[in-house]
LOROFI-937020 format. One record per residue (C-alpha): x, y, z; residue in one letter. Coordinates in pm, whole numbers, plus 50000, padded with zeros to 5 digits. Each point is the difference from the previous one (the first is absolute). Example, Ala and Ser with C-alpha at 12.3 -4.5 7.8 and 13.67 -1.06 7.14 Angstrom:
// LOROFI-937020
512304955050780A
501375034449934S
This chain:
// LOROFI-937020
512815398745572M
501684980749744N
498294969949860D
502204975650238K
498705015250320A
496285002149831K
500664961049923H
500644993650357I
497025020250145D
497734980249779L
501574966450130A
499575016750342L
496545010949949W
498884962149874A
502434985650318I
497265020550181M
496794986749798L
501334966650019L
500575005550402A
496445016450033T
498314965849848I
501314976250203L
499125013350260R
496445007949955L
499674964849863Y
497704981050250S
500785023550289I
496894989050181G
499354968949919D
501884984050340E
499155008750324S
501265024550261L
502854979150207W
500165015550363I
502515026450004D
497275017049724E
496774991850226G
502685019350276Q
500355027649728T
496085002249928V
499125003350338A
502485024750122Y
499725021549693A
496165006550049T
500385009050380K
500195047150043S
503415011249974F
500375000050305S
499254960350080G
502944997649699I
502495017950261I
498744981650298E
500674969549845Y
503105004249810C
501215018350302A
499984961550209R
501064979749622D
502874998749831V
499085022549649H
499755037650030P
496555019249847P
500285010549701L
498974969749743Y
497224996450210L
498775035850010F
500624995349578I
498174973750028M
496715011850243H
499925030549730I
499834973149720W
497324977350144T
498325033150089E
499715005449633L
499904964649816F
499134971650290G
501194970250098I
500074977549762S
502214973849944E
501055024749657T
499285030850178A
502764992350277L
502814986349771R
499705028049742L
502345023150208P
502904972749995S
499714995249637A
500285034849908I
503095005150219F
501614970549865G
499635012249631V
501305038150191I
503114975050139A
500534990649631V
500335033249909F
502125010750262L
502414969149941T
500885010149670F
500495034950153K
502554986050225V
501774977949794G
499935028249763E
502915019550201K
501494966750147L
501324985249657M
498884995749629S
496135010349914R
500124967649786N
501044985950354A
497335019050187A
496994989749799L
501194963149981L
499165005650406G
497185018449970A
498684969349758L
501144976550234F
497945018350267L
497335001249822A
500054958249954V
501154995250303S
498054974450201Y
500275015550315M
499465038449875G
496644979349897I
499264985450249N
499815032550273F
498645020949709S
496894979250073Q
500014999950348E
498345026250243A
502895005250133R
502185027450046S
503294984049806Y
499725020049653T
499545035850150I
502934987750231L
501734984149678L
499245039249833S
501095018650293A
503594982949994I
500005004549647L
499385037850087L
502455000550236A
502924985849828C
499535021549678H
500355030850223G
502864985250161L
502014998749656L
498495032849891L
500715019550374F
503664986350000I
500435010449629D
498485030650045N
498665014050350P
497375027249906S
497175013050176R
497694976449734K
502524966550119N
500305010850334F
496075004150055L
499654966349802Y
502124981850127Y
498895006750358A
496224995449940A
500734965549809S
501834990850319I
497015009550233A
497724983649801L
501614965550009M
500325002050390L
495765008049970Y
499514968449857I
502204973950144H
503085002450274T
501884972849838F
500845031249733T
502575009750295A
502514970749829F
499765017949695I
501005031950162I
502914987550080L
500564987049727F
500345036349876H
502235007650287Q
502454980449927L
499665008549608Y
500435034350048F
503044998550287I
501804975549673T
499285026949745K
500905028250229F
503164979350157T
501024995449582I
499105036049820T
502215026750084P
498195039150060G
498155017250167Q
500134979750285R
497935019950263I
497725012049788K
498914963049924R
500444991850351L
497445024450111V
497354991949744G
500124966250059W
499095007150358I
497675025049932S
498054978949734V
499834966450294N
499275028850245V
497115013049813A
498444966549911A
499874987350338L
498185037250109I
497584987549724I
499644965250211F
500545015250312S
495954992850093P
500604961949968W
503154997450138L
499244996850357Y
497464963849892F
503154990149796L
502424998550293V
497584987550236K
498924969549713Q
503614995249975V
500724997050364L
497024975350051A
501364978749735K
503844996050114L
498294991750337G
498464968049871G
495975018349991E
497905023349792G
499615000149614P
502064975249848G
500544975050243S
498304968049772W
503465004049781V
501504969350024P
503995000049984A
501464998349664P
502264971349848D
501284981749709L
497074993549817F
498375042150062T
502745010049828A
499904976149691W
496135005050024R
501285042249992T
501614996749610F
497844978149881V
497085020950093Q
502005032949838L
500704979749692A
496554979449955G
500384970450081G
502924974549920T
499844998949689A
501345039149905P
501964999850305L
502074971749774A
500005023149690A
501185033150192V
503254974650145A
500054987849617F
500305034449924A
502415006350257L
502234977549892I
500025010849654L
500815038450082C
502824985650207L
501214983449751I
499625027649738S
501755026850224I
502974971250071I
500514995049590I
501805031049913P
498344997849655S
496624996450150L
501005028550209R
500525024449736R
496994991749902M
497945007050254V
501595035450052K
498805007949622D
496404990850122S
499735019050313I
501265036849860Q
497015009650144N
500714993450316Q
499775028550212T
503215018050206N
498844985150298N
502434974550116S
498154991650296M
497304979749869T
501714963150178G
500295019450313L
496425016549978F
498224963649917L
502514983550267G
499125019950293L
496254998149939W
499914963850037F
502384998150303T
497645024650209C
496504989849839A
500854963950000V
503234987550153A
500225023750296T
496384995450146P
500344960449957F
503274999750192V
498685024450276F
496954974549988S
502814972050130L
501705024050232I
497715019350195L
496104993549932S
497934984449674P
498925030149794I
500544979349658Y
497154986949795V
500734988849633E
497885025049860R
500975029750168Y
502814992549703A
498015021449739I
501525030150115Q
503514986149819F
498004990749641L
500185030949843P
503444996950081G
500484965349879F
497995000949690C
502625029749907L
502754980250125F
498624973949718V
499685018149731G
503745012950093L
501374969149965V
498104987249672I
501095030749793T
503604994350065R
499914962149856I
501845000949682A
499624991949735P
496565009149872P
498414967749959A
500874984750364L
498365032850165K
496794997049789V
500314961950110A
500365009150383A
497345026749942L
497504969549805C
500654977350278L
499285025150255F
496995014949897L
499024958449947T
500644990950306A
497595033450149T
497594990749742T
499884964150169H
499655016950339G
496995022949897L
497964972849861W
500484980950309L
498675030150187Y
497185003849813Y
498764964649989S
500134989350350S
499045018350360Y
502835018150159D
497425012850279K
497794983950248E
496334992249966Q
498125020650235W
497375008749751R
499194963049940E
500454988850378V
497625030950081A
497004981449718Q
500804963450153Y
499455014850352V
496185021749893K
499004969549829E
500674976650277N
499705017650285V
496344994450262K
498685028350203P
501054992150347G
503824993549921E
503215018450067A
503015000649784L
503555005750169V
503095012849838L
502564979650068S
502955037549942A
498355042150099P
501305008149665W
497834978149771I
497045016750095Y
500285031749767E
500254980349698P
496974971050120F
497735023850106V
500775024849682Y
498394968849805Y
497424987250271F
499125032150191G
499995003950380D
496215008350075D
499814977150327G
498604971249929D
501814977749946P
502185008850240K
503765003349926I
502174996650275I
503755007349878P
502404981850226A
502215029150158F
502094990350303S
498285018150251H
496304981849871V
498434980250271D
499544973349712L
498254973950243K
497375024350112K
499305015849588E
499444966349930T
498024981050281Q
496775009049883N
500584986749599F
499494963449986D
501165001149635N
503345021049932I
501485007749626W
503875006050061L
502055016749738I
503704994049971Q
502825021349844A
503165017150042H
499524981650407E
503844993149969F
500515033250243F
497155006650138S
499004958850105D
503124982849890P
498944972450256D
496964994749870G
497985005550291Q
496955016949905V
499264966349759P
500944978150301A
497515021250245F
497094995549774L
500994964749963S
499654993650361E
496205006749992R
498894993149636R
500274973249690L
501665016349685I
496814995849729K
500895020349707K
503425009549858H
501725014749671K
502785011749942D
500645027649736F
503204993249859K
498594966249914E
500584988649606G
501185044350002I
502925010749741K
501785017450124T
503185022649923N
503044989750169P
502465034749934I
497995024950181L
497334983750219V
497395022050227H
498274967549998F
499234981050329Q
498004967150076S
496765012850168I
497774967550110R
496115004650128V
499654975450271T
496294995850166K
500204987850343Y
496454983350071D
498344993350319A
501474968750245G
502484998950276R
502704982250000M
500094993850328Q
496904975549902D
501864979449827Y
503054996450228L
500584973850228R
503044997050316K
501454968349816G
501074982150358N
496765008550156A
498794972550170V
496405010349895E
501184991349650N
500294966250068L
498554963750039A
499104985850297S
502294969549962S
503045026449927E
498985016150345Q
499844972150172E
503254987649909S
502005031250083M
502725001250289L
498445033550145V
496755010649939T
499715032649825W
504144996049865L
499444980349645P
503224972950020D
501405020949654S
500895024350248L
502654977550169I
504275007249928I
501284976450258E
498484964550212Q
501874980350125S
499964976850340G
496484991950076F
497234976449995N
496675007249898I
496794980150125A
496235006450019N
498405002650342K
495825008449982N
500305012449622N
502875025150096S
503445001049883T
502864990450282V
503385007849991I
502144982250195K
503435024549980S
503244988550127G
503305019450088S
501025002549639D
496565011149861T
499985021349705R
496805011649909L
500025036649806R
497515019649823Y
499865025749796R
496985026149968F
498545010949711D
501365027649810S
498345010049642P
503425025349953V
502245001849690K
500294963349855I
503154988350008G
499954959749913E
496824988949895G
497204992149777A
497095013249844I
497524977749847S
496365004449834F
497034985149832R
499275002549571I
497034993749798L
501575007449676P
497905018449708Q
502375021149808W
498634989149585K
503365019049837V
503144975349990E
503315006349984N
499885032550151E
501875012250372K
497654996050294Y
500645012250339M
498494975350247L
501235022350311L
502075025650135M
501625002950332A
501445038149944K
502785012350275G
500175042949997P
500814997749589K
499514975949759W
503704987150037D
500225003350336K
499054967950243G
497484990449714S
499234965749861V
498044992449684F
498284969949911L
498634997949623E
499084980049715M
502715006249706S
498905002249644P
501944965750005E
496994978950238K
502695005050288T
499505009050374L
502925021950107R
500945016950314A
501935031949962L
501765013250337F
501665035750045F
501305013850307K
501855030749889D
499844990549632G
499654964949813F
500664976150287T
499404965249809G
497414981749813M
498704965550039V
497834981949656E
498154969349910G
499584981849702Q
496845005949791P
496714991950228I
496565000749911E
497425015750256L
496554984149995S
497325022549964K
497754980050131N
501844993650349Q
501405018650284W
503265000650009H
502685008150342N
503245018549874I
502855005150330T
502435024649946I
502934985850303D
503465014150053W
502435001550256N
502275030449832R
502594979449833A
497804973049905F
496174999549800A
497814977749917S
496294996049830I
497334974950056Y
496994991349788V
497124977750137D
502294995250335G
502634982649763N
503325020249907I
499825014549644Y
503255020249959A
502855009150286K
503555020049973A
502625017050205D
500245039850027L
502845016549915P
499585024750152V
498224997650431P
496335008149983F
498395026550280Q
496755006949964S
498155029750068D
496524998249900F
497665025350049K
497254995149724T
498994969849855L
498054994949695H
498134975149821L
499504996649596G
502175026149937A
503295020850087D
499635028250220H
499255025949691Q
497384973349897N
501354988749697Q
500294963449870F
496344993650121P
500014959350042A
496104994150055L
499064976950221G
497784990550348E
502755002250242Y
499694990550414D
502254991250297D
502735025449964L
502304990050294M
503095014350124I
502354980550228F
502945011450191D
501964966849916T
500964981949725P
498124965449968L
500584965149901S
498554974349735A
498034988350325E
498555033250042D
499225006849656A
498004967549921H
497775004950322K
499605038949894L
498574987449654Y
498094968650123T
498395014650287S
500765042050040G
502284987750260S
503125018250180G
501345028250214R
499845032949815P
500875035650137A
496755009349876Y
498414994849693W
496755018449784Y
496724980449996D
498385012049656L
497074980050025D
499025007250323L
499684958550097Q
502714989950119G
502774979249899R
499584981749632R
501444963249973S
500954987449647S
496424983649955T
497925028250072E
498675019649700M
497635033950008G
501295038349944K
502335019150149G
501775033249966F
499995010249567S
502975018849941S
501435010649651G
499105022249695E
497735025350217D
500364992150327Q
502634988750204F
500424988150371F
502615027150179T
500815005450366S
502485013650239V
501764973750228T
499665003050380P
501745020550183K
502364987750300S
498895007950343I
503115004350229D
497474995950314N
498554973049883K
499994975550302N
499495036550235A
496754979450124E
500004960550058G
499444976650263S
501134959850058A
498444975350203S
501164960950088F
500404975550341T
503394993550053F
501274969450231T
503785002750112P
502724972049974D
501595019550298W
498695017750374S
500975029250110A
503205008450194G
502294990149697D
501315033849998N
500034995249585K
498085024649789Q
497934988049731R
498205018949737M
496304986149874L
499385025349766L
502615026449819G
498115024649774F
503055017749817Y
500565033949833G
502925012649802K
501484989850283A
499904981650342W
499485036150188N
498715019449727M
496444992049927G
500124965550171S
497674982850326M
500594968950199F
497874978250170L
502564982150220E
501014988650344K
502805016150167T
503034983550210S
497705011250355K
497104979349881D
497655032249897F
498704993749689L
499425033649779Q
499145015049708L
501905023749906I
499855030549676R
503675016249855W
500085029649814E
503185021249879K
502534982950268G
497854997450263I
497054985050211P
496885017649947T
497234980950183C
500244965250195V
497384979950157V
500214967650231G
499834979850319Q
501774975850175E
500154962950000I
501844985850265P
497624972049952D
500254990149661W
500324960150023K
500934973749676Q
497024986449791N
497505023350221E
497915024549677P
499765032249967H
497225027049799K
501995030049886I
498865028249763S
501735029849920I
498645028049768S
501715035349880W
499525031349869S
501925034649928K
499095010050316A
500434972550232G
500434961250094I
498144978850181S
500084957650114M
497834984250187T
501354966050161L
497424973550162D
497675027449975G
501415026350165K
501155033149790T
502875022949995F
500035031749816S
502295027949907S
499965031049828A
502905004049735C
502245029550052S
500605007949729P
497154986449785N
502194973549744S
499795004349659E
502124973049872A
498224969249826G
500904965350076F
501974982949674E
500294961150152S
498774981150288L
502144971250216T
498254969250211I
501744987750292A
503275014449931N
501785035149911D
501115010249665G
503654985650098S
498674967750098G
501365006950385N
497115003350178I
497864970849989P
496884992050186A
499534968249978M
496094983550053G
497004996249837R
498195031049784F
496454989049958E
497475016349785D
502035031749845I
497885029949867R
502205029349917I
498015026349832N
502985030449907P
């Protein structure tokens, strides 16, 4: 061995030593994240258990076999679990040099090995208990074997290459793309190289068949998994479709950050300049005299990238998503060799050294970020926090089933407290019904619970008491992060139903308000049309005198999606720190930026309401305002799709147009924080009211002074009824470690399935007029779809008729040929899903409905039909309707 070769070997061993130090340093400092939790959970199973698991998962069993043996010998500490990855990460550095040595100059190969040694991505996966670095070593062995076999198809190289291909496949199914790369490279080499074509082709087919035979025990499971994935099911079905940002992130991660990527781009530009300028090109040629005779270097690296990265990316766009950014590690050695090749071809030498120093400096900064910040989830800290706070008799709910392994790795699972993973087949209601207090641990729920059904379910029955976010204040690395926010929330006993009140329910109204209603049990706020009638009072009851043009129509209460409306609440502020953002209210839709409203106090002390339909819709913000800490304030947000306003203590505070029409779709309500319990606004809260129509300035003032209003529903947070502007006392303490949250009441399609009505009717006409007259009209979606009418027919027959799906389902009635003008009659009706009943002057008629009536009523007309063409002139006295 000459002195130069010895020098190069010493350089290689120095690079290997550097790679070892970087991969062992602080290897056990961070917690295991969810994928590593899967490793320890299944590596500790028996060999048969590993095979059973891998047969239904996406990964072959070899890595878990190795880890099973390893953990039996060295245990399952964080360091022990990650040490095999570090060892194979160092081996990959050596193999990168060996592959580079076959493709390019030894200097370029050394640079490629150096760049892998200090690679952010390489170090990250060398400190992770997953199969990526052993996969990297297998890929490099296969690439080295390919180059040897093509140059010399001896028996030794035949066995070497076939075994390395099978080794790849037993580690990760994604290596099928590496095999594609090898096939294309061989075909190109076969085409342009003359001589012994049949022998070379037979040898190539034979070596592939040999690899397939070695892998054949697992081939059935691989085919089954691929077919399931193409069907959108099975392993890997959580993978989202990639986009341009995914492509960008791939290059950033391969380079180890945006700064190293920029350095690579700079080096590439210098390389191209060196090739274009003749004088520099001669210098480059002189500097690479040790270049091997292999002229296929560019093709080799290009096909490697195309098949390992570009092909699965395009496959994910066209067929089924399979591409994950970290899978680009298959090309990481190729990327490092490419950078080494580019830098060695820069001339003059001073620029070459400058490009090398620039890249290494940028990489060093990325490594400093890696070692000084978090990139793995803090399951160790989560488990410790729960251990310190959970009490006997409480239960733990995990929002996603796959977070069970990393959590119990640190917490354990001895049955007390009970741990309930929220699998799709788990009956969460049944599992939690015997526990007053529940701890919810949320992470990675983007796939298992994207709509937030688990916290919404717990919010229906319990109040949030404690909350901690394990990403708050944590410095995370922006390059390659396995770090998800983990939230731990304690739901304490106390049912939302205890606080919920139906806003328009008469029992919630003052007696004076009840007496002034036109129709008992129907608040006047439900009137949507009124004209052509006179009102009188007789014996303390309301008399409605109708005429030929009477229009009196009610909508029925429907606490569903709020299109136009308002939200109001009272607050006694208690926050102490100024110049910070406080979230007073969040009415959240399916997602935070879909159908949601935020009301916050800005650091500049302004109140602002932000509206989100499908993304940001608009904002209303006023001037700086001081909310007294010794006074209850009433704050109301009001909107009508295109215009919004804020009222403070009954007075207009701010108003603005909404550039995009707003349509809300509230799912949950949060007081004193947002849906993640951030930006806490400490204070006492009461009377959270939701209105399904906008409020007038007069309405807002009454709401402040006396609490009067007609909300669709409201939360009586002090359980003492509606609060007025002069009352003090306690409400619900929200903010900091306690928050009020609730799901919005669900709509009930058959909300009027049962009900009754009664009144005294004195007609202004006599029988025999041959006219149809509508006394009451209960309307569904259409006149013959879920509707019911109390009407006089043209044949002097008073009937109650119900329509469902275009046909009458039940009719009751009596002939009224003796009805005379100005003679009163007592009428009452009732209905249910199964039938209807009418009582006329003490005589009752009933009928069953066939089929049952399922639809609910949406509106009611009195003394006329919906179009105003069938008036029933007369006097309606003491009308009582309870739908």
